[in-house]
C-alpha positions as CSV (number, residue, x, y, z in Angstrom):
1,M,-0.1,0.2,-0.4
2,N,1.2,3.5,-1.2
3,Q,1.7,5.7,1.8
4,P,-1.0,7.8,2.3
5,W,-0.1,11.9,0.7
6,S,-2.7,13.2,3.7
7,K,-0.3,11.8,6.7
8,R,2.9,13.6,5.6
9,H,0.8,17.2,5.1
10,K,-0.8,16.4,9.1
11,E,2.9,16.1,10.3
12,E,4.1,19.1,8.0
13,F,1.1,21.6,9.3
14,G,0.0,20.4,12.2
15,Q,0.3,23.2,14.3
16,C,0.0,26.2,12.0
17,K,-2.4,28.6,13.3
18,F,-3.9,29.6,10.8
19,S,-5.1,27.3,8.1
20,L,-6.3,27.6,4.1
21,S,-6.1,23.6,4.1
22,N,-9.0,22.2,5.0
23,S,-11.8,21.8,2.4
24,Y,-15.2,21.5,3.8
25,A,-17.9,23.9,4.2
26,E,-18.1,25.7,8.3
27,P,-18.9,22.9,10.8
28,L,-21.7,23.4,13.3
29,S,-22.0,23.0,17.1
30,M,-24.4,20.7,18.1
31,T,-26.0,23.8,20.0
32,E,-26.6,25.6,16.7
33,L,-27.7,21.9,15.2
34,L,-30.7,21.7,17.9
35,D,-31.7,25.3,17.7
36,K,-32.2,25.1,13.9
37,V,-34.2,21.5,13.8
38,R,-36.3,23.3,17.1
39,A,-37.2,26.4,14.7
40,S,-38.2,24.1,12.0
41,G,-40.8,22.8,14.5
42,D,-38.9,19.4,15.1
43,A,-41.8,17.3,13.1
44,Y,-39.9,14.3,13.0
45,G,-39.5,14.5,16.5
46,L,-36.0,13.9,16.6
47,M,-34.5,15.9,19.6
48,E,-36.2,13.6,22.0
49,K,-34.9,11.0,19.4
50,Y,-31.5,12.0,19.8
51,R,-31.9,12.4,24.1
52,D,-33.5,8.6,24.6
53,H,-32.1,6.8,21.6
54,H,-30.7,3.2,22.4
55,L,-27.4,2.2,21.7
56,G,-27.3,-1.3,20.3
57,Y,-26.8,-1.8,16.9
58,V,-28.1,-0.5,14.1
59,P,-29.1,-2.3,11.1
60,N,-26.6,-3.6,7.9
61,G,-26.2,-0.9,5.9
62,G,-28.5,2.2,8.4
63,S,-31.7,1.9,9.6
64,L,-34.6,3.2,7.4
65,D,-35.1,6.3,8.6
66,L,-32.1,7.7,7.6
67,R,-31.9,6.2,4.1
68,R,-35.6,7.4,3.3
69,D,-34.8,10.6,4.5
70,I,-31.5,10.8,2.1
71,A,-33.6,9.7,-0.6
72,R,-36.0,11.6,-0.2
73,V,-33.5,15.3,-0.1
74,V,-30.4,14.1,-2.2
75,Y,-31.9,11.7,-5.3
76,D,-34.9,12.6,-7.3
77,D,-37.7,10.1,-8.2
78,G,-36.6,6.4,-8.5
79,L,-34.5,6.0,-6.1
80,S,-35.7,4.3,-2.8
81,G,-33.6,4.9,0.4
82,D,-35.2,0.9,1.2
83,E,-33.2,-0.5,-1.6
84,H,-31.4,2.5,-3.1
85,V,-29.0,3.2,-0.3
86,L,-26.8,1.6,2.0
87,V,-25.1,4.2,5.0
88,F,-21.6,4.0,6.3
89,P,-19.1,5.6,8.8
90,G,-18.1,8.3,6.2
91,G,-17.7,8.0,2.7
92,Q,-14.4,7.1,2.6
93,I,-15.0,3.6,3.3
94,A,-18.1,4.1,1.0
95,I,-15.6,4.6,-1.4
96,Q,-13.9,1.6,-0.4
97,T,-16.3,-1.1,-0.5
98,A,-17.2,0.0,-3.7
99,A,-14.0,-0.7,-5.0
100,F,-14.0,-3.9,-3.3
101,A,-16.8,-4.9,-4.9
102,F,-16.0,-3.5,-8.5
103,A,-12.3,-3.3,-8.9
104,S,-11.2,-6.9,-8.5
105,G,-10.6,-8.8,-12.1
106,C,-10.7,-6.2,-14.2
107,H,-8.8,-2.9,-15.2
108,S,-10.2,0.6,-14.0
109,I,-9.7,4.2,-14.5
110,A,-9.7,6.7,-12.5
111,F,-8.4,10.7,-12.9
112,A,-5.7,13.1,-10.8
113,P,-5.0,15.6,-9.2
114,G,-7.3,14.1,-6.7
115,Y,-8.3,12.9,-3.3
116,Q,-6.0,9.8,-2.4
117,S,-9.1,7.9,-1.3
118,T,-10.0,8.1,-4.3
119,V,-7.9,8.1,-7.0
120,Q,-5.9,4.9,-5.6
121,S,-9.3,2.5,-4.5
122,P,-8.6,0.2,-6.7
123,N,-4.8,-0.6,-6.4
124,W,-5.8,-1.7,-2.9
125,I,-7.8,-4.6,-3.8
126,I,-6.8,-8.0,-4.2
127,G,-6.7,-9.0,-7.5
128,N,-7.5,-5.9,-9.3
129,E,-6.1,-5.7,-13.6
130,G,-4.7,-2.9,-13.0
131,L,-5.4,1.1,-12.9
132,T,-5.1,3.6,-15.1
133,V,-4.5,7.3,-13.7
134,I,-5.8,9.8,-16.3
135,P,-4.5,13.8,-16.2
136,R,-6.2,16.8,-15.6
137,S,-5.2,20.0,-16.9
138,P,-5.2,23.7,-15.9
139,E,-5.0,24.3,-19.7
140,N,-8.7,22.5,-20.1
141,D,-10.0,23.9,-16.4
142,W,-9.1,20.3,-14.8
143,Q,-11.9,19.1,-16.7
144,V,-12.1,15.0,-17.5
145,D,-11.1,14.5,-21.4
146,A,-13.5,12.7,-22.9
147,T,-10.9,11.6,-25.5
148,K,-8.4,10.4,-23.4
149,L,-10.8,8.8,-21.2
150,R,-11.7,6.5,-24.4
151,D,-8.5,5.9,-25.4
152,A,-7.7,4.4,-22.0
153,I,-10.4,1.7,-21.7
154,R,-9.1,-1.6,-22.1
155,R,-11.1,-5.2,-23.0
156,N,-11.4,-5.7,-19.3
157,T,-12.5,-2.4,-17.8
158,K,-15.1,-2.3,-15.8
159,F,-14.4,0.3,-13.0
160,L,-14.3,4.4,-13.9
161,I,-13.7,6.7,-10.7
162,L,-14.9,10.2,-11.1
163,N,-14.8,13.0,-8.5
164,E,-17.6,15.8,-9.2
165,P,-17.6,18.8,-8.5
166,H,-13.7,18.1,-8.5
167,N,-11.3,18.0,-6.0
168,P,-9.2,20.5,-6.0
169,G,-10.2,22.3,-9.1
170,G,-13.5,22.9,-7.8
171,I,-14.8,22.7,-10.9
172,V,-18.1,21.1,-12.2
173,M,-18.4,19.0,-15.5
174,S,-21.1,20.0,-17.5
175,V,-24.2,18.3,-18.3
176,A,-23.1,17.3,-21.7
177,L,-19.8,15.8,-21.0
178,Q,-21.6,14.0,-17.8
179,R,-23.7,12.1,-20.1
180,E,-21.0,12.1,-22.8
181,I,-19.0,9.6,-19.9
182,I,-22.2,7.9,-19.2
183,D,-22.5,6.4,-23.1
184,I,-18.8,5.9,-23.3
185,C,-19.6,3.4,-20.1
186,R,-22.7,2.2,-20.8
187,E,-21.5,0.9,-24.3
188,R,-18.3,-1.1,-22.4
189,D,-20.7,-2.2,-19.3
190,I,-18.5,-0.1,-17.4
191,V,-19.3,0.6,-13.3
192,I,-19.4,4.7,-12.7
193,L,-18.4,5.6,-9.1
194,C,-18.7,9.2,-8.8
195,D,-17.2,11.1,-5.5
196,E,-19.9,13.3,-4.9
197,V,-18.9,14.9,-1.6
198,Y,-18.8,18.9,-2.6
199,R,-22.3,18.5,-4.7
200,L,-25.0,21.1,-3.5
201,L,-21.7,23.8,-3.2
202,E,-22.5,25.0,-6.3
203,H,-21.8,28.1,-6.6
204,D,-24.7,28.5,-9.4
205,G,-27.5,26.1,-8.5
206,D,-28.2,25.9,-12.6
207,I,-24.8,24.2,-13.2
208,R,-25.5,20.8,-10.7
209,L,-25.5,18.1,-12.3
210,P,-27.8,15.6,-11.6
211,T,-26.7,12.4,-9.6
212,M,-24.6,9.6,-10.8
213,A,-26.9,7.4,-9.0
214,N,-29.8,8.7,-10.7
215,S,-28.8,9.6,-14.3
216,Y,-27.2,5.6,-15.1
217,E,-28.1,2.8,-14.1
218,K,-24.8,1.3,-13.4
219,G,-23.9,4.7,-11.8
220,I,-22.3,4.7,-7.4
221,S,-22.9,7.8,-6.3
222,V,-20.6,8.6,-3.0
223,V,-21.9,11.2,-0.4
224,A,-21.0,12.8,3.0
225,M,-21.7,14.7,5.8
226,S,-19.0,16.2,6.2
227,K,-18.2,18.6,3.2
228,P,-21.9,20.3,2.2
229,W,-23.4,20.7,5.6
230,G,-20.4,21.2,7.3
231,G,-20.9,17.7,9.5
232,C,-17.3,16.2,9.4
233,G,-17.6,14.5,12.7
234,I,-20.7,12.7,12.4
235,N,-19.1,11.0,10.4
236,I,-22.2,9.2,8.0
237,G,-21.7,8.8,4.3
238,W,-23.4,6.5,1.8
239,I,-24.2,5.3,-1.4
240,A,-26.7,5.4,-3.7
241,C,-27.4,2.9,-6.9
242,R,-30.2,1.3,-8.8
243,D,-29.3,-1.8,-9.3
244,R,-30.9,-3.9,-6.9
245,D,-27.7,-6.4,-7.0
246,M,-25.2,-3.7,-7.4
247,V,-25.9,-2.9,-4.1
248,R,-26.4,-6.4,-2.8
249,R,-22.5,-6.9,-3.6
250,M,-21.8,-4.0,-1.6
251,I,-24.0,-5.1,1.3
252,D,-21.8,-8.4,1.4
253,V,-18.7,-6.7,1.5
254,Q,-19.5,-4.6,4.0
255,Y,-19.9,-7.2,6.4
256,F,-16.6,-7.7,6.3
257,G,-16.1,-4.2,7.3
258,C,-18.0,-1.6,9.0
259,A,-21.8,-3.1,9.0
260,C,-22.5,-0.4,10.9
261,V,-22.9,3.3,12.1
262,S,-24.1,4.6,15.6
263,R,-27.1,5.8,16.3
264,A,-26.3,8.8,17.6
265,S,-24.5,9.5,14.3
266,E,-28.0,8.6,12.8
267,I,-30.1,10.7,14.6
268,Q,-27.7,13.7,14.0
269,A,-27.7,13.1,10.3
270,R,-31.0,13.2,10.1
271,M,-31.6,16.3,12.2
272,V,-28.9,17.9,9.3
273,L,-31.1,16.6,6.8
274,A,-34.4,18.0,8.4
275,V,-32.9,21.5,7.9
276,S,-30.8,21.2,5.5
277,E,-32.4,23.7,2.7
278,T,-31.4,26.4,5.8
279,I,-27.6,24.8,6.7
280,L,-26.7,25.4,3.2
281,R,-27.9,28.6,2.2
282,E,-26.3,29.6,5.0
283,R,-23.1,28.4,4.0
284,M,-23.2,29.0,0.3
285,N,-23.3,32.4,2.0
286,I,-19.9,31.9,3.6
287,I,-18.1,30.2,0.9
288,L,-19.0,32.5,-1.5
289,D,-17.8,35.7,0.7
290,N,-15.0,33.8,0.9
291,K,-14.3,33.5,-2.8
292,S,-15.3,37.5,-2.9
293,K,-11.9,37.7,-1.0
294,L,-9.8,34.8,-2.5
295,I,-10.5,36.6,-6.4
296,N,-9.3,39.7,-4.9
297,F,-6.8,38.2,-3.7
298,I,-5.3,36.3,-6.2
299,E,-6.5,38.2,-9.3
300,N,-5.8,41.4,-8.0
301,E,-3.6,42.3,-5.4
302,H,-1.1,39.5,-6.2
303,G,-2.2,37.8,-9.5
304,E,2.3,38.3,-9.9
305,W,2.7,35.4,-8.0
306,F,-1.1,33.3,-8.3
307,E,-3.1,32.0,-10.6
308,W,-6.1,29.8,-10.9
309,R,-8.7,28.5,-12.9
310,R,-11.8,30.5,-11.1
311,P,-13.7,27.3,-8.7
312,N,-17.8,27.1,-9.6
313,A,-18.5,24.5,-7.0
314,G,-17.5,23.8,-3.1
315,A,-14.8,25.4,-0.6
316,I,-11.9,24.4,-2.4
317,A,-9.5,26.0,-5.7
318,F,-6.6,24.7,-7.3
319,V,-4.0,27.5,-6.8
320,K,-0.5,28.0,-8.8
321,F,2.6,29.5,-7.5
322,K,4.5,31.7,-10.1
323,G,7.4,32.3,-7.8
324,P,10.8,30.3,-7.7
325,W,9.4,27.4,-5.8
326,T,7.2,24.5,-6.1
327,S,4.4,24.1,-3.7
328,D,6.6,21.6,-1.4
329,V,9.2,24.3,-0.6
330,L,6.0,27.4,-0.7
331,G,4.1,25.2,1.9
332,K,7.3,24.1,4.1
333,H,8.0,27.8,4.2
334,L,4.6,28.7,5.0
335,A,3.9,26.5,8.0
336,R,7.2,28.6,9.4
337,A,5.0,31.2,9.1
338,G,2.3,29.3,10.6
339,I,-0.3,28.9,7.6
340,S,-1.2,25.8,6.4
341,I,-1.9,25.2,2.7
342,K,-2.3,21.5,0.8
343,P,1.0,21.3,-1.8
344,A,0.4,19.5,-5.0
345,Y,1.6,15.9,-2.9
346,C,-1.1,15.9,-1.3
347,F,-3.4,15.3,-4.1
348,V,-1.1,13.4,-7.2
349,D,1.2,10.6,-6.9
350,E,4.5,11.2,-8.9
351,T,5.5,8.3,-9.7
352,T,2.5,6.8,-11.8
353,V,1.2,10.2,-13.4
354,A,2.1,13.5,-14.2
355,P,-0.9,15.1,-14.2
356,T,-0.2,18.0,-17.2
357,S,3.9,18.2,-17.0
358,E,5.9,19.7,-13.8
359,E,4.2,22.5,-13.9
360,V,1.6,20.9,-11.7
361,S,3.9,20.8,-8.7
362,K,3.7,24.6,-8.1
363,Y,0.4,24.2,-7.7
364,F,-1.6,24.1,-3.9
365,R,-5.3,23.5,-2.9
366,I,-6.7,26.8,-0.9
367,G,-10.0,25.9,1.1
368,Y,-12.3,29.4,2.0
369,G,-15.7,27.6,3.5
370,E,-14.9,29.1,6.9
371,K,-15.4,31.8,8.6
372,E,-12.2,32.8,9.9
373,I,-11.0,33.3,6.0
374,A,-9.7,36.5,6.4
375,S,-7.3,36.3,8.9
376,A,-5.2,33.6,7.2
377,L,-5.2,35.5,3.6
378,E,-3.8,38.7,6.2
379,A,-1.1,36.2,7.3
380,L,-0.8,35.3,3.9
381,G,-0.2,38.9,2.7
382,E,2.2,39.7,5.0
383,F,4.1,36.3,4.4
384,V,4.2,37.5,0.2
385,R,5.0,41.0,0.6
386,A,8.2,39.6,2.8
387,H,9.4,37.1,0.3
388,E,8.7,38.5,-3.3
389,S,11.4,40.6,-3.6
390,S,13.9,37.6,-3.7
391,W,11.0,35.9,-5.5
392,R,11.7,38.1,-8.1
393,E,15.5,37.7,-7.7
394,A,15.2,34.7,-8.2
395,L,13.1,34.3,-12.0
396,P,13.8,34.9,-15.2
397,S,13.6,38.9,-16.0
398,T,12.3,37.9,-19.0
399,R,8.7,37.1,-17.1
400,E,5.5,37.5,-19.4
401,T,3.4,39.9,-17.6
402,P,0.8,38.5,-15.2
403,V,-3.3,37.4,-16.6
404,C,-5.6,35.1,-14.7
405,S,-7.5,33.0,-16.3
406,L,-11.1,33.1,-15.3
């Protein structure tokens, strides 16, 4: 098994005062959640259920009340919580369960840069017949290249992994591209797993994709409480899939892992879903306000040193450093200044894939879903001003005039 890419990050940045690393929306406190449920009228009696719930095991795959709430709030008609939703202790275990069920005995395809638990999941499965990792390019706005996907498919390719909206790019593909990818996979009977943990955080609701579970008969959607609702500590994720035989295969795999979650977490998740619209609206206000701060920082104040493909989903962006250092070196200097970012090494294994070129090593991820981003950006600005003279001296004098790509 490869070393966890984020393990190194925690070792290097764990004590930083200013965080630009986190990728989730502003977390709620339990008091805030209870206040919102109470204000909503608590139609399902969840506060009393939480106060006096049973401490025994819940059913494998999650209790029906939570699964039905998930289907009602997140998915379109045609998906039933009884038959098409499985609950897990977080999204990563859901992804690994799907990989165990469908990546053995076949060739798989994924894309990078990306989150390691998603991109590399087939590599950890005994009996896998190889993984091809296709690069995403900043020149293509970090989008999936359908032509490269077609070229990578082999006779035994049966498992495709997507992440939309994309981490770390903060970009969501078009509906037309989603349909093209589904058509490619349908022709070849390929299962698609789509990590959709940033869905519902589109900056414009009109660009939101249909879920993969709703769109494709062999599609698997993976979602977690952590990103859009800021419910990281609830530790609830789930899989949705229309194919009952596929669901049964994943249930069988689930028996050999974390078969069930805690009832307390389930009820907390139900509370979040009961007031989902309110939570998402408040979180999006924070994200969009922070995005405007980042636009000013990157495009106006410090365009000489940074550029990006302006994000349109999630609370994350992949930013290029145009100075003389890689993002790894930049990160080390920032860590000493008490500022945390996520360098490129957190999203790509350079021994197995070169996502576009050595240029990817210049990128780092910024997270902007939390309220306290202004102080972190102020600290980053002070760092830039303290170093930019030496950066200019270290760079060729023929550098092009900075241009921001929107």
